[in-house]
C-alpha positions in Angstrom: -28.7 -14.9 -8.3 -25.6 -15.9 -6.6 -22.5 -18.1 -7.0 -22.8 -20.6 -9.7 -23.6 -24.0 -8.4 -23.1 -22.9 -4.8 -26.5 -21.6 -3.6 -25.6 -22.4 -0.1 -23.1 -19.6 0.4 -25.8 -16.8 -0.8 -26.5 -15.8 2.6 -23.0 -14.9 3.3 -22.7 -12.4 0.7 -26.2 -10.7 0.5 -27.6 -8.2 2.7 -31.1 -7.2 3.0 -32.1 -3.5 3.4 -35.6 -2.4 3.1 -36.4 -5.3 0.9 -33.3 -4.4 -1.4 -30.8 -7.2 -1.8 -27.2 -6.1 -2.1 -24.2 -8.4 -3.1 -21.4 -7.6 -0.5 -18.1 -8.2 -2.3 -15.9 -5.9 -0.4 -15.3 -3.5 -3.4 -16.2 0.2 -3.4 -18.0 1.4 -6.4 -19.3 4.4 -8.0 -22.6 4.4 -9.6 -23.0 6.8 -12.6 -26.2 8.6 -13.4 -26.8 6.2 -16.4 -26.8 3.3 -14.0 -23.3 2.0 -14.6 -21.3 0.8 -11.8 -17.4 1.3 -11.7 -15.4 -0.5 -9.1 -12.9 2.0 -7.6 -11.2 0.2 -4.6 -11.5 -2.4 -2.2 -13.2 -1.8 1.2 -10.3 -3.6 3.0 -7.7 -1.2 1.4 -9.3 1.9 2.9 -8.1 3.4 6.2 -9.7 6.3 8.1 -6.9 8.4 9.5 -7.2 10.2 13.0 -8.4 13.5 11.4 -11.2 11.6 9.3 -9.7 11.4 5.7 -9.9 8.0 4.1 -6.7 6.8 2.6 -6.9 4.0 -0.3 -3.7 2.2 0.4 -4.0 0.6 -3.0 -4.1 3.9 -4.9 -1.2 5.2 -2.8 1.0 2.0 -3.8 -0.3 2.2 -7.4 0.8 5.8 -7.9 4.0 5.5 -6.2 5.1 2.3 -8.1 5.9 5.2 -10.7 9.0 6.1 -8.7 12.0 4.6 -10.7 13.8 3.7 -7.5 10.9 1.5 -6.2 10.7 -2.1 -7.0 7.7 -2.7 -4.6 5.8 -0.8 -2.0 3.5 -1.2 0.7 1.6 1.7 2.4 0.6 1.5 6.0 -1.7 3.6 8.0 -3.9 3.2 11.0 -6.9 5.2 12.5 -4.8 6.4 15.6 -2.4 8.4 13.3 -2.8 11.2 10.8 -0.4 10.0 8.4 0.8 7.1 6.1 4.1 5.3 6.2 5.8 3.0 3.5 7.8 0.0 3.3 9.9 -0.2 -0.1 11.8 -2.6 -1.8 14.0 -0.5 -3.7 15.3 -1.2 -7.4 18.9 -2.5 -6.5 20.6 -1.1 -9.7 19.0 2.3 -9.4 19.6 2.6 -5.5 23.2 1.4 -5.8 23.9 4.1 -8.5 22.2 6.8 -6.2 24.3 5.8 -3.3 27.4 5.8 -5.3 26.6 9.3 -6.4 26.0 10.4 -2.7 29.4 8.7 -1.5 27.6 6.0 0.3 29.6 2.8 -0.1 28.8 -0.7 1.4 26.9 -3.9 1.0 23.3 -3.9 -0.2 21.9 -4.1 3.3 24.0 -1.1 4.6 23.0 0.8 1.7 19.2 0.1 2.4 19.6 1.0 6.1 21.7 4.1 5.6 19.5 7.2 6.7 20.5 9.3 3.8 19.1 6.5 1.3 15.9 6.7 3.2 15.8 10.3 2.8 16.5 10.1 -0.7 13.8 7.5 -1.5 11.3 9.7 0.6 12.1 12.8 -1.4 11.6 11.0 -4.7 8.3 9.6 -3.2 7.1 13.1 -2.4 8.2 14.5 -5.8 6.2 11.8 -7.7 3.4 12.1 -5.2 3.1 15.8 -6.0 3.2 15.3 -9.8 0.3 12.6 -9.5 -1.5 15.0 -7.4 -2.1 12.8 -4.4 -3.5 14.5 -1.4 -1.1 15.7 1.4 -2.5 13.0 3.7 -2.1 10.3 1.1 1.9 10.8 0.9 4.1 8.7 3.0 5.7 10.8 5.7 8.2 7.9 6.5 9.9 5.1 4.6 11.6 1.9 5.8 13.9 0.3 3.0 13.8 -3.5 2.6 17.0 -5.2 1.3 15.3 -8.5 0.7 12.8 -8.6 -2.3 9.2 -9.8 -1.3 8.7 -13.1 -3.1 6.0 -15.9 -2.6 8.7 -17.9 -0.8 9.2 -15.2 1.7 5.4 -15.3 2.3 4.9 -11.6 1.9 3.2 -11.6 -1.6 1.0 -14.0 -3.3 2.0 -16.3 -6.2 0.7 -13.4 -8.4 2.9 -10.9 -6.4 0.1 -9.4 -4.7 0.7 -7.8 -1.3 -0.2 -9.9 1.8 -0.9 -6.9 4.0 -1.3 -8.8 7.4 2.1 -10.8 6.7 3.7 -7.6 5.6 2.2 -5.8 8.8 3.6 -8.7 11.0 7.0 -8.6 9.4 7.4 -4.9 9.8 5.8 -4.8 13.3 8.7 -3.3 15.0 9.1 -0.5 12.4 5.4 0.2 12.6 5.6 0.4 16.4 8.8 2.8 16.1 6.7 5.1 13.8 4.0 5.4 16.4 1.6 2.9 14.6 0.0 -0.5 15.5 
C-alpha cells in the first residue's frame, strides 16, 4: 500500500501506532459507525484560537463566499488571538453600486479603502454568517478590502484559483499586525 510506483516515499506518509499503520494526508476525517470515512477538512486550515476553539478557515471562506458583495475572501486567525479577520476582494460592480447609494464617490481604490465601505462589507458578512449559522468565534470581526483581484499572476492564488495562504499572509502582513495578529 502506498503511492503507485513510488514505494520510496511510503515512510514519509505512514505512521505506526501500536502496530496500526496510518496514511498521513493532512486531511481531517470523520469515521461513521458503518466504517465509512468522510473527509471534512484540511489540517492546515484549522487554527486553534486563544480560548481553545478550533476554526476551519476553509469552512469560513466557503460560507462567506455566499455574500453577494464578495468576489474572493481569505480568513486569517492565529492562536494568540480569539477572533478571525478577513481579507476580501469585493465584487466591483456591487461595491461601486453600494458606494454610490451611500454617497461615497471616488476611484475604485478610494472606495475600497473607505472605512464606511469596510463597515458595510463587515455588516453583510455578519448577516450571511448568521443565516448560515457560523459560530460566533468563526465570524470575522475585521475586514480589509483589496482593490486588486487575486490572480495567479499576482502570486496570491494558484492557477486553479486556490488561495496561497502563506503568500496572502505575507502580502497583508502590515494589516495583520495592525489587528494584533502575527
